[in-house]
PDB file of all heavy atoms in Angstrom:
ATOM      1  N   MET A   1      89.101 109.260  78.910  1.00  0.00           N
ATOM      2  CA  MET A   1      89.912 109.304  80.136  1.00  0.00           C
ATOM      3  C   MET A   1      91.343 108.980  79.774  1.00  0.00           C
ATOM      4  O   MET A   1      91.650 108.087  78.996  1.00  0.00           O
ATOM      5  CB  MET A   1      89.460 108.302  81.138  1.00  0.00           C
ATOM      6  CG  MET A   1      88.461 108.760  82.143  1.00  0.00           C
ATOM      7  SD  MET A   1      88.205 107.444  83.354  1.00  0.00           S
ATOM      8  CE  MET A   1      87.705 108.478  84.680  1.00  0.00           C
ATOM      9  N   LYS A   2      92.297 109.691  80.367  1.00  0.00           N
ATOM     10  CA  LYS A   2      93.691 109.394  80.180  1.00  0.00           C
ATOM     11  C   LYS A   2      94.121 108.186  80.989  1.00  0.00           C
ATOM     12  O   LYS A   2      93.516 107.854  82.026  1.00  0.00           O
ATOM     13  CB  LYS A   2      94.530 110.636  80.667  1.00  0.00           C
ATOM     14  CG  LYS A   2      94.247 111.878  79.844  1.00  0.00           C
ATOM     15  CD  LYS A   2      95.131 113.018  80.349  1.00  0.00           C
ATOM     16  CE  LYS A   2      94.889 114.254  79.560  1.00  0.00           C
ATOM     17  NZ  LYS A   2      95.675 115.376  80.034  1.00  0.00           N
ATOM     18  N   PRO A   3      95.131 107.463  80.534  1.00  0.00           N
ATOM     19  CA  PRO A   3      95.595 106.251  81.257  1.00  0.00           C
ATOM     20  C   PRO A   3      95.832 106.524  82.791  1.00  0.00           C
ATOM     21  O   PRO A   3      95.559 105.702  83.658  1.00  0.00           O
ATOM     22  CB  PRO A   3      96.803 105.833  80.604  1.00  0.00           C
ATOM     23  CG  PRO A   3      96.597 106.269  79.173  1.00  0.00           C
ATOM     24  CD  PRO A   3      95.854 107.573  79.308  1.00  0.00           C
ATOM     25  N   GLU A   4      96.430 107.690  83.020  1.00  0.00           N
ATOM     26  CA  GLU A   4      96.785 108.039  84.439  1.00  0.00           C
ATOM     27  C   GLU A   4      95.486 108.191  85.250  1.00  0.00           C
ATOM     28  O   GLU A   4      95.493 107.763  86.443  1.00  0.00           O
ATOM     29  CB  GLU A   4      97.578 109.366  84.499  1.00  0.00           C
ATOM     30  CG  GLU A   4      98.924 109.289  83.814  1.00  0.00           C
ATOM     31  CD  GLU A   4      98.802 109.479  82.251  1.00  0.00           C
ATOM     32  OE1 GLU A   4      97.740 110.018  81.749  1.00  0.00           O
ATOM     33  OE2 GLU A   4      99.783 109.118  81.635  1.00  0.00           O
ATOM     34  N   GLN A   5      94.471 108.724  84.688  1.00  0.00           N
ATOM     35  CA  GLN A   5      93.196 108.877  85.398  1.00  0.00           C
ATOM     36  C   GLN A   5      92.576 107.500  85.654  1.00  0.00           C
ATOM     37  O   GLN A   5      92.032 107.235  86.758  1.00  0.00           O
ATOM     38  CB  GLN A   5      92.211 109.767  84.638  1.00  0.00           C
ATOM     39  CG  GLN A   5      92.599 111.194  84.538  1.00  0.00           C
ATOM     40  CD  GLN A   5      91.753 111.964  83.546  1.00  0.00           C
ATOM     41  OE1 GLN A   5      91.586 111.491  82.461  1.00  0.00           O
ATOM     42  NE2 GLN A   5      91.211 113.085  83.995  1.00  0.00           N
ATOM     43  N   VAL A   6      92.636 106.622  84.643  1.00  0.00           N
ATOM     44  CA  VAL A   6      92.061 105.321  84.842  1.00  0.00           C
ATOM     45  C   VAL A   6      92.855 104.516  85.908  1.00  0.00           C
ATOM     46  O   VAL A   6      92.220 103.830  86.752  1.00  0.00           O
ATOM     47  CB  VAL A   6      92.049 104.504  83.478  1.00  0.00           C
ATOM     48  CG1 VAL A   6      91.607 103.104  83.626  1.00  0.00           C
ATOM     49  CG2 VAL A   6      91.252 105.215  82.459  1.00  0.00           C
ATOM     50  N   GLN A   7      94.200 104.573  85.863  1.00  0.00           N
ATOM     51  CA  GLN A   7      95.005 103.973  86.889  1.00  0.00           C
ATOM     52  C   GLN A   7      94.647 104.420  88.285  1.00  0.00           C
ATOM     53  O   GLN A   7      94.521 103.615  89.193  1.00  0.00           O
ATOM     54  CB  GLN A   7      96.489 104.246  86.573  1.00  0.00           C
ATOM     55  CG  GLN A   7      96.984 103.491  85.379  1.00  0.00           C
ATOM     56  CD  GLN A   7      98.413 103.868  84.944  1.00  0.00           C
ATOM     57  OE1 GLN A   7      98.839 103.436  83.930  1.00  0.00           O
ATOM     58  NE2 GLN A   7      99.146 104.577  85.735  1.00  0.00           N
ATOM     59  N   ALA A   8      94.509 105.784  88.468  1.00  0.00           N
ATOM     60  CA  ALA A   8      94.192 106.325  89.777  1.00  0.00           C
ATOM     61  C   ALA A   8      92.806 105.800  90.254  1.00  0.00           C
ATOM     62  O   ALA A   8      92.586 105.397  91.393  1.00  0.00           O
ATOM     63  CB  ALA A   8      94.236 107.821  89.715  1.00  0.00           C
ATOM     64  N   GLN A   9      91.846 105.782  89.350  1.00  0.00           N
ATOM     65  CA  GLN A   9      90.484 105.345  89.643  1.00  0.00           C
ATOM     66  C   GLN A   9      90.479 103.885  90.007  1.00  0.00           C
ATOM     67  O   GLN A   9      89.842 103.428  90.969  1.00  0.00           O
ATOM     68  CB  GLN A   9      89.539 105.656  88.549  1.00  0.00           C
ATOM     69  CG  GLN A   9      88.113 105.346  88.948  1.00  0.00           C
ATOM     70  CD  GLN A   9      87.099 105.930  87.831  1.00  0.00           C
ATOM     71  OE1 GLN A   9      87.507 106.379  86.764  1.00  0.00           O
ATOM     72  NE2 GLN A   9      85.815 105.804  88.184  1.00  0.00           N
ATOM     73  N   LEU A  10      91.189 103.029  89.231  1.00  0.00           N
ATOM     74  CA  LEU A  10      91.247 101.599  89.433  1.00  0.00           C
ATOM     75  C   LEU A  10      91.857 101.321  90.855  1.00  0.00           C
ATOM     76  O   LEU A  10      91.463 100.454  91.556  1.00  0.00           O
ATOM     77  CB  LEU A  10      91.988 100.864  88.368  1.00  0.00           C
ATOM     78  CG  LEU A  10      91.172 100.546  87.165  1.00  0.00           C
ATOM     79  CD1 LEU A  10      92.130 100.003  86.005  1.00  0.00           C
ATOM     80  CD2 LEU A  10      90.085  99.567  87.418  1.00  0.00           C
ATOM     81  N   THR A  11      92.985 102.029  91.113  1.00  0.00           N
ATOM     82  CA  THR A  11      93.670 101.812  92.377  1.00  0.00           C
ATOM     83  C   THR A  11      92.746 102.116  93.532  1.00  0.00           C
ATOM     84  O   THR A  11      92.662 101.359  94.459  1.00  0.00           O
ATOM     85  CB  THR A  11      94.961 102.751  92.400  1.00  0.00           C
ATOM     86  OG1 THR A  11      95.821 102.366  91.360  1.00  0.00           O
ATOM     87  CG2 THR A  11      95.643 102.537  93.758  1.00  0.00           C
ATOM     88  N   ARG A  12      92.008 103.254  93.421  1.00  0.00           N
ATOM     89  CA  ARG A  12      91.078 103.596  94.530  1.00  0.00           C
ATOM     90  C   ARG A  12      89.955 102.568  94.704  1.00  0.00           C
ATOM     91  O   ARG A  12      89.655 102.099  95.745  1.00  0.00           O
ATOM     92  CB  ARG A  12      90.483 104.982  94.205  1.00  0.00           C
ATOM     93  CG  ARG A  12      89.507 105.479  95.273  1.00  0.00           C
ATOM     94  CD  ARG A  12      88.985 106.859  95.009  1.00  0.00           C
ATOM     95  NE  ARG A  12      88.484 107.061  93.632  1.00  0.00           N
ATOM     96  CZ  ARG A  12      87.286 106.560  93.156  1.00  0.00           C
ATOM     97  NH1 ARG A  12      86.536 105.852  93.939  1.00  0.00           N
ATOM     98  NH2 ARG A  12      86.964 106.792  91.899  1.00  0.00           N
ATOM     99  N   VAL A  13      89.414 102.123  93.497  1.00  0.00           N
ATOM    100  CA  VAL A  13      88.242 101.252  93.610  1.00  0.00           C
ATOM    101  C   VAL A  13      88.723  99.895  94.111  1.00  0.00           C
ATOM    102  O   VAL A  13      88.060  99.218  94.970  1.00  0.00           O
ATOM    103  CB  VAL A  13      87.630 101.050  92.193  1.00  0.00           C
ATOM    104  CG1 VAL A  13      86.648  99.868  92.123  1.00  0.00           C
ATOM    105  CG2 VAL A  13      86.912 102.356  91.797  1.00  0.00           C
ATOM    106  N   LEU A  14      89.936  99.355  93.652  1.00  0.00           N
ATOM    107  CA  LEU A  14      90.405  98.110  94.174  1.00  0.00           C
ATOM    108  C   LEU A  14      90.730  98.171  95.624  1.00  0.00           C
ATOM    109  O   LEU A  14      90.425  97.210  96.349  1.00  0.00           O
ATOM    110  CB  LEU A  14      91.649  97.693  93.368  1.00  0.00           C
ATOM    111  CG  LEU A  14      91.327  97.251  91.930  1.00  0.00           C
ATOM    112  CD1 LEU A  14      92.670  96.985  91.170  1.00  0.00           C
ATOM    113  CD2 LEU A  14      90.545  95.960  91.900  1.00  0.00           C
ATOM    114  N   SER A  15      91.319  99.213  96.001  1.00  0.00           N
ATOM    115  CA  SER A  15      91.725  99.415  97.434  1.00  0.00           C
ATOM    116  C   SER A  15      90.449  99.420  98.329  1.00  0.00           C
ATOM    117  O   SER A  15      90.464  98.760  99.403  1.00  0.00           O
ATOM    118  CB  SER A  15      92.484 100.660  97.675  1.00  0.00           C
ATOM    119  OG  SER A  15      93.727 100.621  97.002  1.00  0.00           O
ATOM    120  N   GLU A  16      89.420 100.123  97.917  1.00  0.00           N
ATOM    121  CA  GLU A  16      88.143 100.157  98.708  1.00  0.00           C
ATOM    122  C   GLU A  16      87.478  98.771  98.730  1.00  0.00           C
ATOM    123  O   GLU A  16      87.021  98.374  99.760  1.00  0.00           O
ATOM    124  CB  GLU A  16      87.189 101.186  98.077  1.00  0.00           C
ATOM    125  CG  GLU A  16      87.722 102.621  98.315  1.00  0.00           C
ATOM    126  CD  GLU A  16      86.790 103.636  97.622  1.00  0.00           C
ATOM    127  OE1 GLU A  16      85.773 103.285  96.974  1.00  0.00           O
ATOM    128  OE2 GLU A  16      87.164 104.840  97.695  1.00  0.00           O
ATOM    129  N   ALA A  17      87.521  98.099  97.587  1.00  0.00           N
ATOM    130  CA  ALA A  17      86.904  96.730  97.533  1.00  0.00           C
ATOM    131  C   ALA A  17      87.642  95.808  98.445  1.00  0.00           C
ATOM    132  O   ALA A  17      87.062  95.021  99.154  1.00  0.00           O
ATOM    133  CB  ALA A  17      86.907  96.215  96.105  1.00  0.00           C
ATOM    134  N   ILE A  18      88.975  95.810  98.475  1.00  0.00           N
ATOM    135  CA  ILE A  18      89.752  94.950  99.288  1.00  0.00           C
ATOM    136  C   ILE A  18      89.518  95.277 100.760  1.00  0.00           C
ATOM    137  O   ILE A  18      89.455  94.399 101.603  1.00  0.00           O
ATOM    138  CB  ILE A  18      91.244  95.056  98.917  1.00  0.00           C
ATOM    139  CG1 ILE A  18      91.452  94.424  97.576  1.00  0.00           C
ATOM    140  CG2 ILE A  18      92.169  94.425 100.009  1.00  0.00           C
ATOM    141  CD1 ILE A  18      92.874  94.660  96.962  1.00  0.00           C
ATOM    142  N   ALA A  19      89.404  96.546 101.073  1.00  0.00           N
ATOM    143  CA  ALA A  19      89.186  96.984 102.490  1.00  0.00           C
ATOM    144  C   ALA A  19      87.847  96.407 102.991  1.00  0.00           C
ATOM    145  O   ALA A  19      87.688  96.086 104.190  1.00  0.00           O
ATOM    146  CB  ALA A  19      89.218  98.492 102.594  1.00  0.00           C
ATOM    147  N   GLU A  20      86.878  96.225 102.093  1.00  0.00           N
ATOM    148  CA  GLU A  20      85.539  95.719 102.477  1.00  0.00           C
ATOM    149  C   GLU A  20      85.574  94.154 102.660  1.00  0.00           C
ATOM    150  O   GLU A  20      84.593  93.579 103.096  1.00  0.00           O
ATOM    151  CB  GLU A  20      84.503  96.141 101.475  1.00  0.00           C
ATOM    152  CG  GLU A  20      84.199  97.611 101.564  1.00  0.00           C
ATOM    153  CD  GLU A  20      83.212  98.069 100.504  1.00  0.00           C
ATOM    154  OE1 GLU A  20      82.571  97.204  99.879  1.00  0.00           O
ATOM    155  OE2 GLU A  20      83.088  99.234 100.293  1.00  0.00           O
ATOM    156  N   LEU A  21      86.672  93.500 102.307  1.00  0.00           N
ATOM    157  CA  LEU A  21      86.736  92.032 102.386  1.00  0.00           C
ATOM    158  C   LEU A  21      87.057  91.580 103.809  1.00  0.00           C
ATOM    159  O   LEU A  21      87.340  90.377 103.966  1.00  0.00           O
ATOM    160  CB  LEU A  21      87.845  91.432 101.447  1.00  0.00           C
ATOM    161  CG  LEU A  21      87.507  91.614  99.947  1.00  0.00           C
ATOM    162  CD1 LEU A  21      88.747  91.209  99.135  1.00  0.00           C
ATOM    163  CD2 LEU A  21      86.218  90.824  99.611  1.00  0.00           C
ATOM    164  N   ARG A  22      87.110  92.427 104.762  1.00  0.00           N
ATOM    165  CA  ARG A  22      87.541  92.084 106.098  1.00  0.00           C
ATOM    166  C   ARG A  22      86.651  90.944 106.689  1.00  0.00           C
ATOM    167  O   ARG A  22      85.427  91.044 106.656  1.00  0.00           O
ATOM    168  CB  ARG A  22      87.481  93.292 107.024  1.00  0.00           C
ATOM    169  CG  ARG A  22      88.608  94.231 106.818  1.00  0.00           C
ATOM    170  CD  ARG A  22      88.536  95.407 107.763  1.00  0.00           C
ATOM    171  NE  ARG A  22      88.515  96.593 106.929  1.00  0.00           N
ATOM    172  CZ  ARG A  22      87.943  97.708 107.319  1.00  0.00           C
ATOM    173  NH1 ARG A  22      87.377  97.843 108.430  1.00  0.00           N
ATOM    174  NH2 ARG A  22      87.976  98.740 106.529  1.00  0.00           N
ATOM    175  N   ASP A  23      87.287  89.918 107.194  1.00  0.00           N
ATOM    176  CA  ASP A  23      86.641  88.834 107.799  1.00  0.00           C
ATOM    177  C   ASP A  23      87.471  88.491 109.069  1.00  0.00           C
ATOM    178  O   ASP A  23      88.631  88.117 108.957  1.00  0.00           O
ATOM    179  CB  ASP A  23      86.582  87.622 106.898  1.00  0.00           C
ATOM    180  CG  ASP A  23      85.759  86.462 107.498  1.00  0.00           C
ATOM    181  OD1 ASP A  23      85.590  86.405 108.723  1.00  0.00           O
ATOM    182  OD2 ASP A  23      85.317  85.595 106.729  1.00  0.00           O
ATOM    183  N   PRO A  24      86.896  88.676 110.287  1.00  0.00           N
ATOM    184  CA  PRO A  24      87.702  88.413 111.466  1.00  0.00           C
ATOM    185  C   PRO A  24      88.204  87.033 111.584  1.00  0.00           C
ATOM    186  O   PRO A  24      89.134  86.778 112.351  1.00  0.00           O
ATOM    187  CB  PRO A  24      86.680  88.772 112.627  1.00  0.00           C
ATOM    188  CG  PRO A  24      85.376  88.719 111.972  1.00  0.00           C
ATOM    189  CD  PRO A  24      85.518  89.021 110.495  1.00  0.00           C
ATOM    190  N   ARG A  25      87.628  86.095 110.852  1.00  0.00           N
ATOM    191  CA  ARG A  25      88.085  84.707 110.981  1.00  0.00           C
ATOM    192  C   ARG A  25      89.355  84.448 110.153  1.00  0.00           C
ATOM    193  O   ARG A  25      89.971  83.400 110.301  1.00  0.00           O
ATOM    194  CB  ARG A  25      86.980  83.753 110.559  1.00  0.00           C
ATOM    195  CG  ARG A  25      85.723  83.842 111.391  1.00  0.00           C
ATOM    196  CD  ARG A  25      84.571  83.138 110.795  1.00  0.00           C
ATOM    197  NE  ARG A  25      84.187  83.873 109.518  1.00  0.00           N
ATOM    198  CZ  ARG A  25      83.292  83.401 108.639  1.00  0.00           C
ATOM    199  NH1 ARG A  25      82.773  82.266 108.859  1.00  0.00           N
ATOM    200  NH2 ARG A  25      83.076  84.144 107.565  1.00  0.00           N
ATOM    201  N   VAL A  26      89.582  85.359 109.181  1.00  0.00           N
ATOM    202  CA  VAL A  26      90.730  85.094 108.262  1.00  0.00           C
ATOM    203  C   VAL A  26      91.695  86.283 108.360  1.00  0.00           C
ATOM    204  O   VAL A  26      91.394  87.360 107.931  1.00  0.00           O
ATOM    205  CB  VAL A  26      90.244  84.973 106.841  1.00  0.00           C
ATOM    206  CG1 VAL A  26      91.360  84.654 105.942  1.00  0.00           C
ATOM    207  CG2 VAL A  26      89.174  83.895 106.704  1.00  0.00           C
ATOM    208  N   PRO A  27      92.909  85.993 108.908  1.00  0.00           N
ATOM    209  CA  PRO A  27      93.946  87.047 108.918  1.00  0.00           C
ATOM    210  C   PRO A  27      94.449  87.311 107.475  1.00  0.00           C
ATOM    211  O   PRO A  27      94.730  86.408 106.773  1.00  0.00           O
ATOM    212  CB  PRO A  27      95.035  86.486 109.755  1.00  0.00           C
ATOM    213  CG  PRO A  27      94.813  85.035 109.814  1.00  0.00           C
ATOM    214  CD  PRO A  27      93.442  84.765 109.528  1.00  0.00           C
ATOM    215  N   MET A  28      94.385  88.543 107.090  1.00  0.00           N
ATOM    216  CA  MET A  28      94.664  88.877 105.655  1.00  0.00           C
ATOM    217  C   MET A  28      95.228  90.276 105.613  1.00  0.00           C
ATOM    218  O   MET A  28      94.626  91.180 106.124  1.00  0.00           O
ATOM    219  CB  MET A  28      93.393  88.705 104.790  1.00  0.00           C
ATOM    220  CG  MET A  28      93.620  89.052 103.354  1.00  0.00           C
ATOM    221  SD  MET A  28      92.114  88.690 102.397  1.00  0.00           S
ATOM    222  CE  MET A  28      90.927  89.807 103.086  1.00  0.00           C
ATOM    223  N   ILE A  29      96.324  90.441 104.881  1.00  0.00           N
ATOM    224  CA  ILE A  29      96.857  91.760 104.636  1.00  0.00           C
ATOM    225  C   ILE A  29      97.045  91.776 103.067  1.00  0.00           C
ATOM    226  O   ILE A  29      97.844  91.037 102.491  1.00  0.00           O
ATOM    227  CB  ILE A  29      98.262  91.952 105.200  1.00  0.00           C
ATOM    228  CG1 ILE A  29      98.119  91.875 106.761  1.00  0.00           C
ATOM    229  CG2 ILE A  29      98.818  93.337 104.845  1.00  0.00           C
ATOM    230  CD1 ILE A  29      99.435  91.959 107.483  1.00  0.00           C
ATOM    231  N   VAL A  30      96.204  92.592 102.460  1.00  0.00           N
ATOM    232  CA  VAL A  30      96.258  92.806 100.949  1.00  0.00           C
ATOM    233  C   VAL A  30      96.319  94.272 100.658  1.00  0.00           C
ATOM    234  O   VAL A  30      95.625  95.092 101.249  1.00  0.00           O
ATOM    235  CB  VAL A  30      94.995  92.243 100.320  1.00  0.00           C
ATOM    236  CG1 VAL A  30      95.027  92.405  98.853  1.00  0.00           C
ATOM    237  CG2 VAL A  30      94.791  90.720 100.634  1.00  0.00           C
ATOM    238  N   THR A  31      97.282  94.600  99.866  1.00  0.00           N
ATOM    239  CA  THR A  31      97.427  96.024  99.354  1.00  0.00           C
ATOM    240  C   THR A  31      97.489  96.097  97.858  1.00  0.00           C
ATOM    241  O   THR A  31      97.942  95.147  97.214  1.00  0.00           O
ATOM    242  CB  THR A  31      98.687  96.687  99.970  1.00  0.00           C
ATOM    243  OG1 THR A  31      99.798  95.928  99.631  1.00  0.00           O
ATOM    244  CG2 THR A  31      98.594  96.749 101.486  1.00  0.00           C
ATOM    245  N   VAL A  32      97.106  97.177  97.307  1.00  0.00           N
ATOM    246  CA  VAL A  32      97.301  97.397  95.869  1.00  0.00           C
ATOM    247  C   VAL A  32      98.589  98.240  95.742  1.00  0.00           C
ATOM    248  O   VAL A  32      98.685  99.390  96.188  1.00  0.00           O
ATOM    249  CB  VAL A  32      96.082  98.132  95.333  1.00  0.00           C
ATOM    250  CG1 VAL A  32      96.325  98.457  93.803  1.00  0.00           C
ATOM    251  CG2 VAL A  32      94.819  97.373  95.422  1.00  0.00           C
ATOM    252  N   GLU A  33      99.556  97.660  95.142  1.00  0.00           N
ATOM    253  CA  GLU A  33     100.915  98.343  95.044  1.00  0.00           C
ATOM    254  C   GLU A  33     100.972  99.139  93.722  1.00  0.00           C
ATOM    255  O   GLU A  33     101.505 100.265  93.671  1.00  0.00           O
ATOM    256  CB  GLU A  33     102.010  97.316  95.047  1.00  0.00           C
ATOM    257  CG  GLU A  33     102.210  96.781  96.399  1.00  0.00           C
ATOM    258  CD  GLU A  33     103.530  95.886  96.447  1.00  0.00           C
ATOM    259  OE1 GLU A  33     104.324  95.979  95.584  1.00  0.00           O
ATOM    260  OE2 GLU A  33     103.651  95.052  97.452  1.00  0.00           O
ATOM    261  N   ARG A  34     100.494  98.569  92.642  1.00  0.00           N
ATOM    262  CA  ARG A  34     100.617  99.232  91.382  1.00  0.00           C
ATOM    263  C   ARG A  34      99.566  98.782  90.373  1.00  0.00           C
ATOM    264  O   ARG A  34      99.233  97.592  90.320  1.00  0.00           O
ATOM    265  CB  ARG A  34     102.014  98.961  90.728  1.00  0.00           C
ATOM    266  CG  ARG A  34     102.210  99.600  89.446  1.00  0.00           C
ATOM    267  CD  ARG A  34     103.668  99.283  88.908  1.00  0.00           C
ATOM    268  NE  ARG A  34     103.790  97.863  88.853  1.00  0.00           N
ATOM    269  CZ  ARG A  34     105.012  97.276  88.781  1.00  0.00           C
ATOM    270  NH1 ARG A  34     106.124  98.097  88.835  1.00  0.00           N
ATOM    271  NH2 ARG A  34     105.212  96.015  88.734  1.00  0.00           N
ATOM    272  N   VAL A  35      98.950  99.734  89.693  1.00  0.00           N
ATOM    273  CA  VAL A  35      97.985  99.459  88.647  1.00  0.00           C
ATOM    274  C   VAL A  35      98.578 100.095  87.398  1.00  0.00           C
ATOM    275  O   VAL A  35      98.909 101.276  87.375  1.00  0.00           O
ATOM    276  CB  VAL A  35      96.612  99.999  88.976  1.00  0.00           C
ATOM    277  CG1 VAL A  35      95.638  99.842  87.767  1.00  0.00           C
ATOM    278  CG2 VAL A  35      96.041  99.329  90.241  1.00  0.00           C
ATOM    279  N   THR A  36      98.635  99.316  86.296  1.00  0.00           N
ATOM    280  CA  THR A  36      99.164  99.898  85.081  1.00  0.00           C
ATOM    281  C   THR A  36      98.151  99.671  83.970  1.00  0.00           C
ATOM    282  O   THR A  36      97.624  98.595  83.785  1.00  0.00           O
ATOM    283  CB  THR A  36     100.482  99.185  84.668  1.00  0.00           C
ATOM    284  OG1 THR A  36     101.439  99.254  85.724  1.00  0.00           O
ATOM    285  CG2 THR A  36     101.143  99.824  83.433  1.00  0.00           C
ATOM    286  N   VAL A  37      97.845 100.696  83.252  1.00  0.00           N
ATOM    287  CA  VAL A  37      96.925 100.711  82.189  1.00  0.00           C
ATOM    288  C   VAL A  37      97.672 101.025  80.891  1.00  0.00           C
ATOM    289  O   VAL A  37      98.393 101.937  80.806  1.00  0.00           O
ATOM    290  CB  VAL A  37      95.763 101.724  82.383  1.00  0.00           C
ATOM    291  CG1 VAL A  37      94.843 101.810  81.165  1.00  0.00           C
ATOM    292  CG2 VAL A  37      94.972 101.367  83.654  1.00  0.00           C
ATOM    293  N   THR A  38      97.519 100.160  79.879  1.00  0.00           N
ATOM    294  CA  THR A  38      98.205 100.395  78.598  1.00  0.00           C
ATOM    295  C   THR A  38      97.096 100.513  77.547  1.00  0.00           C
ATOM    296  O   THR A  38      96.195  99.650  77.488  1.00  0.00           O
ATOM    297  CB  THR A  38      99.187  99.346  78.235  1.00  0.00           C
ATOM    298  OG1 THR A  38      98.526  98.077  78.261  1.00  0.00           O
ATOM    299  CG2 THR A  38     100.322  99.276  79.241  1.00  0.00           C
ATOM    300  N   PRO A  39      97.188 101.482  76.617  1.00  0.00           N
ATOM    301  CA  PRO A  39      96.180 101.654  75.561  1.00  0.00           C
ATOM    302  C   PRO A  39      96.303 100.398  74.596  1.00  0.00           C
ATOM    303  O   PRO A  39      97.341  99.882  74.349  1.00  0.00           O
ATOM    304  CB  PRO A  39      96.620 102.903  74.832  1.00  0.00           C
ATOM    305  CG  PRO A  39      97.607 103.579  75.761  1.00  0.00           C
ATOM    306  CD  PRO A  39      98.166 102.522  76.621  1.00  0.00           C
ATOM    307  N   THR A  40      95.119  99.912  74.151  1.00  0.00           N
ATOM    308  CA  THR A  40      95.139  98.789  73.267  1.00  0.00           C
ATOM    309  C   THR A  40      94.072  99.060  72.207  1.00  0.00           C
ATOM    310  O   THR A  40      93.373 100.075  72.241  1.00  0.00           O
ATOM    311  CB  THR A  40      94.672  97.441  73.948  1.00  0.00           C
ATOM    312  OG1 THR A  40      93.310  97.651  74.484  1.00  0.00           O
ATOM    313  CG2 THR A  40      95.603  97.068  75.094  1.00  0.00           C
ATOM    314  N   THR A  41      93.980  98.172  71.223  1.00  0.00           N
ATOM    315  CA  THR A  41      92.971  98.301  70.200  1.00  0.00           C
ATOM    316  C   THR A  41      91.592  98.093  70.812  1.00  0.00           C
ATOM    317  O   THR A  41      91.507  97.180  71.584  1.00  0.00           O
ATOM    318  CB  THR A  41      93.215  97.250  69.099  1.00  0.00           C
ATOM    319  OG1 THR A  41      94.589  97.355  68.612  1.00  0.00           O
ATOM    320  CG2 THR A  41      92.253  97.376  67.912  1.00  0.00           C
ATOM    321  N   PRO A  42      90.640  98.879  70.485  1.00  0.00           N
ATOM    322  CA  PRO A  42      89.287  98.650  71.000  1.00  0.00           C
ATOM    323  C   PRO A  42      88.807  97.362  70.698  1.00  0.00           C
ATOM    324  O   PRO A  42      88.980  96.764  69.627  1.00  0.00           O
ATOM    325  CB  PRO A  42      88.440  99.788  70.296  1.00  0.00           C
ATOM    326  CG  PRO A  42      89.460 100.797  69.851  1.00  0.00           C
ATOM    327  CD  PRO A  42      90.728 100.114  69.571  1.00  0.00           C
ATOM    328  N   TRP A  43      88.062  96.673  71.628  1.00  0.00           N
ATOM    329  CA  TRP A  43      87.653  95.307  71.442  1.00  0.00           C
ATOM    330  C   TRP A  43      86.832  95.126  70.171  1.00  0.00           C
ATOM    331  O   TRP A  43      86.877  94.123  69.482  1.00  0.00           O
ATOM    332  CB  TRP A  43      86.868  94.770  72.692  1.00  0.00           C
ATOM    333  CG  TRP A  43      85.537  95.479  72.890  1.00  0.00           C
ATOM    334  CD1 TRP A  43      85.297  96.665  73.563  1.00  0.00           C
ATOM    335  CD2 TRP A  43      84.292  95.047  72.344  1.00  0.00           C
ATOM    336  NE1 TRP A  43      83.997  96.976  73.478  1.00  0.00           N
ATOM    337  CE2 TRP A  43      83.324  96.059  72.771  1.00  0.00           C
ATOM    338  CE3 TRP A  43      83.861  94.052  71.603  1.00  0.00           C
ATOM    339  CZ2 TRP A  43      81.985  95.930  72.419  1.00  0.00           C
ATOM    340  CZ3 TRP A  43      82.521  93.875  71.241  1.00  0.00           C
ATOM    341  CH2 TRP A  43      81.651  94.850  71.672  1.00  0.00           C
ATOM    342  N   HIS A  44      85.987  96.125  69.839  1.00  0.00           N
ATOM    343  CA  HIS A  44      85.154  95.964  68.708  1.00  0.00           C
ATOM    344  C   HIS A  44      85.975  95.942  67.369  1.00  0.00           C
ATOM    345  O   HIS A  44      85.521  95.380  66.421  1.00  0.00           O
ATOM    346  CB  HIS A  44      84.029  97.049  68.650  1.00  0.00           C
ATOM    347  CG  HIS A  44      84.555  98.467  68.707  1.00  0.00           C
ATOM    348  ND1 HIS A  44      85.060  99.124  67.615  1.00  0.00           N
ATOM    349  CD2 HIS A  44      84.718  99.291  69.750  1.00  0.00           C
ATOM    350  CE1 HIS A  44      85.502 100.329  67.975  1.00  0.00           C
ATOM    351  NE2 HIS A  44      85.335 100.505  69.238  1.00  0.00           N
ATOM    352  N   ALA A  45      87.126  96.542  67.462  1.00  0.00           N
ATOM    353  CA  ALA A  45      87.996  96.575  66.239  1.00  0.00           C
ATOM    354  C   ALA A  45      88.645  95.177  65.997  1.00  0.00           C
ATOM    355  O   ALA A  45      89.152  94.844  64.959  1.00  0.00           O
ATOM    356  CB  ALA A  45      89.045  97.651  66.358  1.00  0.00           C
ATOM    357  N   CYS A  46      88.642  94.345  67.067  1.00  0.00           N
ATOM    358  CA  CYS A  46      89.261  92.988  67.065  1.00  0.00           C
ATOM    359  C   CYS A  46      88.276  91.933  66.607  1.00  0.00           C
ATOM    360  O   CYS A  46      88.665  90.852  66.382  1.00  0.00           O
ATOM    361  CB  CYS A  46      89.912  92.715  68.391  1.00  0.00           C
ATOM    362  SG  CYS A  46      91.200  93.810  68.904  1.00  0.00           S
ATOM    363  N   MET A  47      86.965  92.288  66.670  1.00  0.00           N
ATOM    364  CA  MET A  47      85.950  91.319  66.406  1.00  0.00           C
ATOM    365  C   MET A  47      85.830  91.075  64.902  1.00  0.00           C
ATOM    366  O   MET A  47      85.966  91.935  64.074  1.00  0.00           O
ATOM    367  CB  MET A  47      84.622  91.754  66.981  1.00  0.00           C
ATOM    368  CG  MET A  47      84.574  91.807  68.470  1.00  0.00           C
ATOM    369  SD  MET A  47      82.935  92.439  69.074  1.00  0.00           S
ATOM    370  CE  MET A  47      81.836  91.292  68.354  1.00  0.00           C
ATOM    371  N   SER A  48      85.601  89.806  64.602  1.00  0.00           N
ATOM    372  CA  SER A  48      85.387  89.461  63.210  1.00  0.00           C
ATOM    373  C   SER A  48      83.903  89.227  62.965  1.00  0.00           C
ATOM    374  O   SER A  48      83.277  88.393  63.597  1.00  0.00           O
ATOM    375  CB  SER A  48      86.088  88.122  62.915  1.00  0.00           C
ATOM    376  OG  SER A  48      85.827  87.729  61.602  1.00  0.00           O
ATOM    377  N   VAL A  49      83.278  89.961  62.056  1.00  0.00           N
ATOM    378  CA  VAL A  49      81.893  89.853  61.782  1.00  0.00           C
ATOM    379  C   VAL A  49      81.749  89.231  60.404  1.00  0.00           C
ATOM    380  O   VAL A  49      82.194  89.826  59.502  1.00  0.00           O
ATOM    381  CB  VAL A  49      81.182  91.267  61.827  1.00  0.00           C
ATOM    382  CG1 VAL A  49      79.700  91.065  61.561  1.00  0.00           C
ATOM    383  CG2 VAL A  49      81.386  91.910  63.169  1.00  0.00           C
ATOM    384  N   PRO A  50      81.062  88.067  60.350  1.00  0.00           N
ATOM    385  CA  PRO A  50      80.919  87.385  58.988  1.00  0.00           C
ATOM    386  C   PRO A  50      80.012  88.170  58.151  1.00  0.00           C
ATOM    387  O   PRO A  50      79.146  88.910  58.451  1.00  0.00           O
ATOM    388  CB  PRO A  50      80.396  86.035  59.363  1.00  0.00           C
ATOM    389  CG  PRO A  50      79.935  86.097  60.782  1.00  0.00           C
ATOM    390  CD  PRO A  50      80.531  87.311  61.410  1.00  0.00           C
TER     391      PRO A  50
END
């Protein structure tokens, strides 16, 4: 997946999850303004195996 695709998917998933947090007892306004994904070294390449 390209970083742009991951960013779009994360934004959608986070927005949907936040929308489901509605609780009438707690006034809350939460929005997802920006999601940024940067390529990094794969986690398994960072692991040290004795």
